[in-house]
C-alpha positions as MATLAB code, in Angstrom:
seq = 'XXXXXXXXXXXXXXXXXXXXXXXXXXXXXXXXXXXXXXXXXXXXXXXXXXXXXXXXXXXXXXXXXXXXXXXXXXXXXXXXXXXXXXXXXXXXXXXXXXXXXXXXXXXXXXXXXXXXXXXXXXXXXXXXXXXXXXXXXXXXXXXXXXXXXXXXXXXXXXXXXXXXXXXXXXXXXXXXXXXXXXXXXXXXXXXXXXXXXXXXXXXXXXXXXXXXXXXXXXXXXXXXXXXXXXXXX';
ca = [
      22.185   22.040   27.210;
      19.462   19.376   26.418;
      20.363   15.971   27.741;
      19.793   12.687   26.133;
      17.749    9.950   28.180;
      19.792    6.655   28.268;
      16.890    4.466   27.559;
      16.404    5.928   24.101;
      20.018    5.472   23.012;
      20.573    2.847   20.106;
      23.305    0.114   20.394;
      26.607    0.530   18.558;
      25.309   -2.361   16.320;
      22.173   -0.413   15.573;
      24.305    2.671   14.621;
      26.280    0.511   12.291;
      23.331   -1.083   10.785;
      21.781    2.330   10.279;
      24.905    3.734    8.662;
      25.343    0.892    6.109;
      21.719    1.228    5.198;
      21.899    4.909    4.713;
      25.126    4.486    2.536;
      23.362    1.949    0.444;
      20.554    4.264   -0.280;
      22.955    7.092   -1.303;
      24.983    4.812   -3.289;
      21.721    3.358   -5.141;
      20.973    7.006   -6.130;
      24.009    7.230   -8.357;
      24.802   10.711   -6.999;
      27.727   12.120   -5.054;
      26.067   12.796   -1.833;
      27.802   13.480    1.376;
      26.251   11.930    4.696;
      26.242   14.453    7.568;
      25.871   13.052   11.041;
      23.800   15.331   13.162;
      25.211   15.077   16.687;
      22.741   17.183   18.625;
      22.695   15.483   22.162;
      24.810   12.535   21.008;
      27.576   11.563   23.202;
      31.080   11.858   21.940;
      31.584    7.961   22.262;
      28.826    7.418   19.925;
      30.041   10.182   17.634;
      33.385    8.671   17.561;
      32.015    5.219   16.686;
      30.131    6.678   13.765;
      33.507    8.290   12.549;
      35.272    5.025   12.874;
      32.417    3.493   10.668;
      33.331    6.076    8.013;
      31.385    9.338    8.728;
      33.434   12.257    8.001;
      31.246   15.121    8.291;
      29.451   16.108   11.293;
      26.626   18.656   11.852;
      26.334   20.841   15.101;
      23.212   22.599   16.081;
      24.054   24.383   19.413;
      27.209   26.461   20.063;
      27.462   25.696   23.711;
      26.986   21.871   23.217;
      29.632   21.685   20.392;
      32.211   23.822   22.548;
      31.625   21.348   25.417;
      32.050   18.261   23.244;
      34.379   19.157   20.427;
      37.780   18.292   22.169;
      36.496   14.710   22.596;
      35.879   14.145   18.843;
      38.118   12.133   16.620;
      39.211   13.985   13.416;
      36.178   14.907   11.279;
      34.947   17.989    9.330;
      32.299   20.028   11.210;
      29.654   22.309    9.879;
      27.276   24.474   11.909;
      23.667   23.800   10.913;
      21.570   25.382   13.836;
      20.199   28.659   14.285;
      23.027   31.104   14.872;
      22.848   34.470   16.854;
      25.306   37.070   15.915;
      26.868   37.223   19.324;
      27.733   33.427   19.194;
      29.514   33.768   15.781;
      32.885   34.615   17.495;
      32.879   31.369   19.409;
      32.711   28.980   16.403;
      34.131   31.077   13.551;
      37.501   29.331   13.520;
      36.238   25.874   14.672;
      33.971   24.908   11.781;
      34.392   24.740    8.083;
      31.025   25.792    6.874;
      27.892   27.746    8.376;
      24.618   26.231    6.840;
      21.998   28.745    8.502;
      22.807   32.142    7.337;
      19.362   33.841    7.316;
      20.044   37.447    7.463;
      22.326   40.167    6.169;
      23.318   41.069    9.801;
      24.334   37.522   10.410;
      26.364   37.483    7.175;
      28.094   40.727    8.069;
      29.031   39.485   11.385;
      30.410   36.206   10.146;
      32.383   38.437    7.575;
      33.728   40.668   10.332;
      34.877   37.762   12.569;
      36.360   35.921    9.628;
      38.452   38.765    8.796;
      39.772   38.975   12.396;
      41.067   35.475   11.991;
      42.383   35.986    8.509;
      39.955   33.364    7.002;
      37.351   32.973    4.440;
      34.318   31.302    5.914;
      32.052   29.014    3.645;
      28.495   29.735    4.157;
      24.988   28.714    2.894;
      22.025   30.744    2.648;
      19.223   29.154    4.538;
      15.940   29.344    2.335;
      12.468   28.975    3.861;
      11.172   27.115    0.860;
       7.781   26.358    2.440;
       7.011   30.024    3.527;
       6.416   28.954    7.059;
       5.946   31.963    9.333;
       7.188   29.905   12.412;
      10.652   29.274   10.513;
      13.637   31.525    9.812;
      15.201   31.786    6.506;
      15.238   33.716    3.291;
      12.114   33.521    1.027;
      12.508   32.009   -2.371;
      11.597   35.427   -3.934;
      14.151   37.288   -2.103;
      16.934   34.752   -2.360;
      18.533   35.994   -5.443;
      18.924   39.563   -4.072;
      20.295   38.109   -0.832;
      22.877   36.015   -2.480;
      24.062   38.890   -4.494;
      24.355   41.090   -1.461;
      26.205   38.453    0.522;
      28.721   38.093   -2.362;
      29.891   41.497   -1.600;
      31.472   40.454    1.606;
      35.128   39.666    1.063;
      35.587   37.216    4.121;
      32.531   35.009    3.331;
      32.231   32.489    0.371;
      28.708   31.687   -0.565;
      28.629   27.933   -1.520;
      25.024   27.441   -1.948;
      21.722   26.743   -0.184;
      20.256   25.037    2.856;
      16.545   24.242    3.544;
      14.421   22.527    6.023;
      11.135   21.731    4.201;
       7.833   21.510    5.902;
       7.028   18.209    7.501;
       5.389   15.564    5.286;
       5.606   17.924    2.444;
       5.059   16.807   -1.205;
       8.074   16.203   -3.435;
       7.048   19.249   -5.329;
       8.794   21.372   -2.590;
      11.969   19.598   -3.077;
      11.621   20.215   -6.692;
      11.050   23.934   -6.224;
      14.224   23.919   -4.120;
      16.226   22.292   -6.831;
      14.828   24.835   -9.434;
      15.934   27.619   -7.259;
      19.285   26.216   -6.578;
      19.912   25.694  -10.250;
      18.926   29.155  -11.156;
      20.896   30.842   -8.442;
      23.886   28.507   -9.338;
      23.953   30.177  -12.792;
      23.938   33.712  -11.239;
      26.461   33.087   -8.518;
      28.971   30.505   -9.803;
      31.215   33.369  -11.158;
      30.854   36.171   -8.708;
      34.363   35.576   -7.021;
      37.493   33.851   -8.264;
      37.804   30.325   -7.079;
      34.279   30.410   -5.711;
      31.722   27.512   -6.362;
      28.245   27.553   -5.838;
      28.052   23.724   -5.501;
      26.167   22.809   -2.226;
      22.436   22.247   -1.600;
      22.159   20.895    2.037;
      18.548   19.347    1.932;
      16.997   16.256    3.433;
      16.861   14.777    6.896;
      16.215   11.215    8.421;
      12.600   11.210    7.102;
      12.982   12.634    3.687;
      16.704   12.260    2.711;
      16.007    9.959   -0.228;
      13.382   12.451   -1.849;
      15.954   15.194   -1.333;
      18.518   13.296   -3.101;
      16.289   12.560   -6.027;
      16.071   16.541   -6.230;
      19.570   17.503   -6.229;
      20.732   17.535   -2.504;
      24.504   17.237   -2.165;
      24.425   17.071    1.587;
      21.987   15.146    3.762;
      21.558   15.712    7.544;
      20.857   12.527    9.195;
      20.406   12.589   13.060;
      17.748   10.011   14.314;
      18.065    7.996   11.215;
      21.795    7.229   12.335;
      21.792    7.430   16.044;
      18.248    6.484   16.716;
      15.387    8.407   18.202;
      16.342   10.862   20.851;
      14.013   12.079   23.753;
      15.196   15.506   24.795;
      14.748   16.193   28.427;
];
C-alpha cells in the first residue's frame, strides 16, 4: 500500500477550511451535487474528521487499503472508484454501495455473479474514456450505448450512469461532450428496468470540479482539494 509522507499532511483546520470552500462553490452552482471525499492514502483519523464536518460519501481507490482501513471509519457511504480487477470484486461486493469504474463486460459479469451470491443488486457506473486516451481504461464514447445496453441484461447489477476522468488540462468542451453523452444515454436507459434510474454522472476532481458541475456532474470526487497535496512514497 502506498504511504503518506507526514510532512505533506494538512492540519485539521486546513481540511475544515477546504471543506467549507468546496461546499460554498457547490452551493453557488445552484445544483444538487454530492461531494465525495477521495480517501486514497488518507488516515482514518483525518477521514473521520471530514465525516464529522459533514462529508457523507467516501471514494476508495484500492481494495487492500480500503479493507485495512474500513473498520476504523465512522458511518459513511462508500463507493469504489479505482481500477478494479475481476479477482478483487469478491472482497468489496458487500462492502460498498456503488462501483464507478466498470470498464468491461468481463468486469460487469463478475460483479453480477458476486452480487447474486450475496443476494444483492450492485449499483454501477460505466467508465467512459471521453478523451480517447490510449493510456487510460474505459469505454469509448462511440461504444458506450451498446455497452450500457448489454450491461442492462445482467439481473444483479443496476446501471446508474457514467463516470469519467477527463484528460489533464482539457478544455470545457470535453465536459460538454460528456454531458451530451450522458443525457443521450439517460433517455435510452432510464426505463430499461423497473425502479432503475440513470441519474448519476461522476465527473470532476480537485482541479476541475467547478467546470464539471457546470456541465452536469452529480458527484465530484475531491481528494487533494480537501485533504491537501499528498506525496506518495
